[in-house]
N, C-alpha and C positions, 0 to 999 in steps of 0.2 A: 382524750381528756381535756386538753386545752380548748378545743373547739366547744366542748359542752360548757366549760367555764365562760367563754365568750358569749354563747348562746344565752346562759343564765343571766349574765350581766345585762344584756340587751332586753331580755324579757322583763327584768326588774326595773330598767329605766322606763320601759313603756308602760308598765303597771303603775309606777309611781309618779308618772308624768315628767320625769327628769331627763328631758332631751337636752343634749349638749349642742349649742348653736355655735358655729365658727363665724366670727365676724358680724358685721351689721347688714341688715337687708337694705335694699335701695329705698324702700318706704320709710325706714327709720332715719336714714341719712337726709332724705328730702324733708322729713318732719323736723329734724334738728335745724336744717338750714332755714326753714320757714320761721321757726321760733327765733332764731338769731336775727333774722331780718326784722321781725316784729319788735324785738328788744331794741334794735338800733332805731328804728322809727319812733319808738316811745321815747328813748333817750334824746333824740334830736328834737322832738316836739317840747319836751320839758326844758332843754337848754335854750330853744328859741323863746319860749315864754319868759325864762329867767333873764335872758339877754335883753328883751324888751323892757323889763322892769329896771335893769341896771342902766339902760340908756335913758330911761325917764328920770331916775334918780340923779344921774350925771347932769342932765339938762336942768333939773331943779336946783342942784348945787351951783351951776354956773349961771343960773337965771337966764336961760336962753329960750 
């Protein structure tokens, strides 16, 4: 009877598309790492641009 219940649950999951996934796949981890690197590059570019503006402002204030 227990085996029939387990089999019924597996059939239900298959029919409804509810597959239980354990952990993350390698492709998902690589995708997350790529997004993280892209975010860091974007933040670096913005900070570099802001840094140049700040340096120009300081030079203007010091009249250098």
